[in-house]
N, C-alpha and C positions, 0 to 999 in steps of 0.2 A: 704335519700339522693339519687338523681338521679345518675345513672351510665350508661355507654354505653357498658361496658364489664362485663361479669358474674363474680361474686365473687368466691373466693376459696371454700367457703362453697357450693355454687351451683354446681361448677365443680366437687367437691368431691362426692356429692350425685348423680349427673348424671353418673359419672364414676363407681359408685357402682351399677349401674342399679337399683336404688331404684324405687319403685312403683310410677308411674307418672300419674297424672290427668291433662288434658289440657282442658281449657274452651276458646272457641273462639267466637268472635263477628264480627260485620259488618266491623270493621276496617281491618280485614285480607282480606276480599273479596274486599274492596275498593282498595287495592294494585293491584288487577287484573282488575281494571277499573269499578267496579260495584258501583253504587251510594248507599249511605246510607240514611236511613230515616232522620237522624238528621244532616247530613252535609249540607254545603252551596249548594251542588248540589242535594239536596234531593227532589226537586219538580218534579212532573210529569204532563205535560200539564198544568202547573200553579197551580196544586193542591197539597195539603199536602198528601203524600201517606198514612200516618197514618189514615187519614179520610176515606180511601178506604178499609183499612185492618180491617174491623169490620163486624160482622154478620148483623148489622143494615144496613150498606151500601150495602151488598149483597142483602138483602131483598128489599131494596128501589130501587136499580139500578144495577142489576146483569150484564148488558151489560158493563157498565163502569168498574166495578170491574174486569170482565174477560178480557177486553181490557188491563187493567193495568197489570194483571198477564201474559197475552200473551206477552206483551212487556218485562216483567221481564224474561220470558223464553228465548226470543230471545237474550236479553243482556247476560244472563248466558251462553247460548250456544256458543256465540262468545268469551267469556272470557276463559282464560287459568289459571290453577293453578300457583301460584307464588312461590317464594323460601320459603316463610313461610309455605304454604301448604305442600311442598315437605319435608321440615325439620321435620314437625310434623309426617309425614308418616315414615321418617327415625327413629325418636325417638321411634315410635311404633315397628318397625322391630327389634330394639335393645333389645326389651323386649319380647321374645317369650312366656314367661309364661302368661297364660290366665289372671291372676289377676295383671299383672305388668303394665298395661296401659289401660287408657280409655280416649277417646276424647269426650267431650260434646260440641256440637256446637249450637249456636243460628242461624246460617246461613242456608238458605234453598236452596242455589244455586247448590249444588252438586259438588263443586270444591274440597272439601276434598276427596270425593270418587274417583274423577278422578286423584287425586294426589297419591292414593294408600292406604288411610286410610280405615281400615276395622273394628277395634274395637272402634265403635263410637255410640253415641246416638244423634239423631236429636231432640233437645228439642222443636223446633218450626215447625217440620214437613219438608216437601220437596216440592219444586216447581214442581217436576216431578211426583207428585202423585195427584190424584183427589179423591173426596169423595162424595158419594151419601148423600145428606143432609137428605133424608128420612130414609134410612136404615143404614147409617154409614159405608158402605162398601167402602174400598179404592182400587184403581187400579193404576198401572203405567200409566202415561199419559204425553206425551211430545208435544201435539198439541199446536200450537200458532195461529190457525185459526179455526173458529167455524161456523156452519151453522145456529145455533140459540142461543139465550141467554135467560136464562142459558141453557147450554147443558143438555140433559136429560139422566138419567139412564134407563136401560131396564125396571125397575119397574115403570118408569114415573116420579120419583122424580127428583128434580133439582140437578145438579152436581156442586160442589164448589171446589176451590183449596184445596189441602190437606195440608194446613198450619194452624198454630195456630194464630188466630187473636187477636187483642187487646180486652180485656174483656173476653177471653176464658181461661179456665184452661189448663195447660200442660197435655198431656197424662200421666196417672198415672204410667204406666209401664216405660215410658221414664224418668220421674222424679225419680222414685225409683232407677233405674239403675245409674243415674247421682249422686244421693245423696250417694249411696253405694260406688261409685268410689271415691267421694270426701272424705268420711270418712276413706277409706282404703289406701289412698296414703301417700307417704312420701314427695313428691314434688307436688305442685299445680301451674301450669303455666296458667296465665290469659292473653290472647293476643287479642288486638284489640277490646275490649268491653268497652262500656261506664260505665259499672257497675251501671246502672240505672234501667234496666228492671228486675223486679222480677217475679217469684222466682229465675231465673237463677243467679241473682246478689248475692244471698245468698250462693251459692256454695263455694266461696273462704272462707267465714267465717266458714262454716261447716268444711272445710278441716283444717283450722287453729286451730279450737277448738279441732279437733281430733289429733293435733300434727304435721301437715304437714308444710313444709317450703313453704310459699306462695310468688310467684314471679309475678310481673306485667310487661308486655311488652306493652308499649303504648307511642306514642309521646306526648300525652296530659295527663294532670292530671285528675284523676277521684276520686270518693269517696273512691276507694280502695287504692289510692296512699299513703295515710298517715299511713296506718297500715299494708301494705304488708311487709314481711321481706326484700324484695329486689325489687327495681323498676329499670327496664332497659328502659331508655327513648329513644325510637326510634321505627321505623316501624317493624312489625313482620318479614317482608321479609328480613330485614337486621340483626335483632338480633337472630332470631331462628336458622339460619344456624350456628351461632357461638356456639350453644349448642350441635350441632351434632358432630362437630370436635373432642372434647375431648373424646367422646364415641368411635368414629371410630378408634381412635389410642390407645385405652386401650388394 
């Protein structure tokens, strides 16, 4: 059943500072004005962004791919963390123990970091990293203008965005950390994700099978909606702050 306010069970678990795992998706960033791939505003220059976020697209047309990611960097730079981002950072601060909190995000925009989140894993990489396609070395990179396409590494290899594209596997270390966090938590909160993109969409099920209380926060129904223990029907920026209040006054 859809709810707008957290249940007594959820408030009790939060008040006990139970180990918390949070999984976020594009819906959280959309509340900061960033377009999602799947939403009605998801086209870029009349093209489906998903068609550009592939190794094949980069091999075929690196200039268009890099122009798209330069645009995404500019959009992310202008955006600000919203109340949902800030609430997740507050939930982390309420759990100083190392194993008491983990945020796994599918978002690459850096808004969680700017909100203060530190114990996190970026399942799909970061807009603010670039990778040498020849050597696999990653560097911090916030450029949104380039002298050549693709830009070149010192070794001469082409540089690509440091994100996980469609058809690519998640980084093994990132997945292992996220899976461990899902198995170890008492509460799993899934906010703003379509629950369609695997393997990230498997994390709530991993948490539930390990005994966690699974909560979905989303204004839209998803494949997770029917089997989560609790569904809070609303935007993350409205719902998540209500979960911080009970902890702040305990």
